[in-house]
Structure formats: C-alpha cells, structure tokens
C-alpha positions, 0 to 999 in steps of 0.5 A, spaced: 523 536 521 521 528 521 521 525 514 517 519 512 516 515 505 509 513 503 508 508 497 502 508 493 500 502 489 494 502 484 492 496 480 487 500 476 487 498 469 484 504 465 487 511 464 485 515 468 481 510 473 477 511 479 482 506 483 488 511 482 483 517 483 481 514 490 489 512 491 491 519 490 485 522 495 488 517 500 495 519 499 493 527 499 489 526 506 495 522 509 500 527 507 496 532 510 495 529 517 502 527 517 504 535 516 499 537 522 504 532 526 510 536 523 512 530 518 514 531 511 512 526 507 515 523 500 510 520 496 512 514 491 506 512 486 506 506 482 501 504 477 501 496 476 498 496 469 505 499 467 509 493 470 504 488 468 509 484 464 515 485 469 510 482 474 508 476 470 515 475 468 517 475 475 512 470 476 514 465 471 522 466 472 522 467 479 527 473 478 525 481 478 528 485 472 532 491 475 526 496 473 521 491 478 526 490 483 527 498 484 519 498 485 519 493 490 524 496 494 521 502 494 514 499 496 517 494 501 522 499 505 516 505 505 514 507 512 507 506 510 503 503 504 496 505 501 494 499 496 488 500 492 485 495 487 479 494 483 474 489 485 473 483 479 469 477 480 468 479 488 475 480 489 482 483 488 484 484 481 489 478 478 494 483 477 494 486 484 494 479 487 500 477 483 504 483 485 504 481 492 505 474 490 512 475 487 514 480 493 518 476 499 512 474 504 516 477 510 518 484 506 511 487 509 512 485 516 510 491 521 509 495 515 502 500 516 498 499 510 491 502 508 487 498 503 482 501 499 478 498 493 473 500 487 467 497 484 461 499 480 456 497 486 457 497 493 455 490 494 462 488 493 465 492 499 465 486 503 471 484 499 476 489 503 475 484 509 474 477 506 480 478 501 484 484 502 485 484 509 486 477 510 492 477 505 495 483 508 495 480 515 498 473 512 504 478 510 504 480 517 503 488 515 499 492 520 492 494 516 489 500 519 482 499 522 478 503 517 478 501 509 475 505 504 471 502 498 468 507 493 462 505 488 460 509 482 455 512 486 460 515 491 463 519 486 456 522 484 456 528 488 460 533 491 460 530 498 462 523 496 455 520 494 451 516 498 445 520 501 443 515 507 445 518 513 447 511 516 453 511 511 459 515 512 460 519 506 467 517 502 470 524 504 469 522 511 471 515 510 478 517 507 479 522 512 478 517 518 483 512 514 488 517 513 488 519 520 489 512 522 495 511 517 498 517 519 498 516 526 502 509 525 507 512 519 509 518 524 511 513 529 515 508 524 522 508 523 521 503 517 525 506 512 531 508 516 532 501 519 531 497 512 537 493 510 540 489 505 537 482 506 544 479 504 548 484 509 552 480 514 550 481 521 555 485 525 560 481 528 559 475 524 565 471 523 564 464 522 570 459 525 574 465 525 575 466 517 576 473 518 582 475 522 581 482 526 584 488 524 
C-alpha cells in the first residue's frame, strides 16, 4: 500500500482551541480521502504554542535548536501540509508568521498545502486570500483552491453552522478542501525525495580531489 506523510501546523494559543479543532477535522477528512485511494497516511501534528520560545530564539540567533530543527524537518519534508491560524487584527497570528519566517524560503517548494483560519466573526474570512495564500505562494508551495475559515457561529450547530443556503456549511467546505489536498498528496513523492541539503551531488569531484576507487 502507498504511504504518505501529512504535517499539521496549528497556531492556536489556547488549549483546547478552535484552531486545533479545525486542523484536526481537516486532517481526519484528508486521511479518509487518501484511504479511499489506497494510501496509508502518517500524520504529525505540531502546536506552535509549544515551540514559541524556540521559534523566537531562532529568529533572534539564526539557529534552530535540535527540538525545533526536528519539527521543521518533519514539516518541510512531508508530502502535504495543513496550516491553520487564528486571525488577529485582520491577519495571521504573529507566532504563525514567525514560524514560516524562520524556515528556509525554498523548503516548501512544490509542497501541497491546505490553509485554514479561525476567528470570532466571518468578516475576517478574507484574510485567507489576502494574507495566507500570498505567503505560501511566495514560498512556492502549491496551495489548494479551497481554503477553510471557521467563525464562532460555524461551530454552533451539528451541520457546521451557517443557515444561509448560499454559503456552504463548514463540514462541506472541509470535505471539499480535503479532497483537493488528498489528490495532490496521493501523487506526491516529496517525502521520498527530500535529501540532505548539504549532501554533495552524485559524481561531484572538484578538480579531481577525490581519486576514483
């Protein structure tokens, strides 16, 4: 059976948090879609609040400690990424942005990414398209078309909230986004081909320094 790795990054600050809840629901739906395609998925989940001091130290010194380095490696080498942030002052949280500032800006190249966000009001939903999507596009990730925003009212009823028939319910949006991400992750060979960035290419032998064996 085909195997893939899915990384989950949640920037919720409270515990428990609606941000983590949304991230978990997106992950569950994506894993189910991959299973339908015969793909076994290993999920690794990280709450940035647990790494806040490590991330800030990295920002100040330019170096990641072993704990943060292991987390960054797991996130950047995964076949797919689900990234969810609370919205503060009309944009992603500072912790969320700082984490993606400290990783190499080439490390997410071609990685399928599903973005999500939470806030108290639907008025912040556009932050997904004017803040998160441009950031991941700059990082050369492949962001799935459907992003998922959850306001407080979306958690209010069993069908995901909003009564307005013109707006998809939260579960419907989750399923649609999960299907898009699963389709990309199923075709990915990212986790198999990620290599040590300091590894010398095959045949590298500047000026014949290394004699053939």
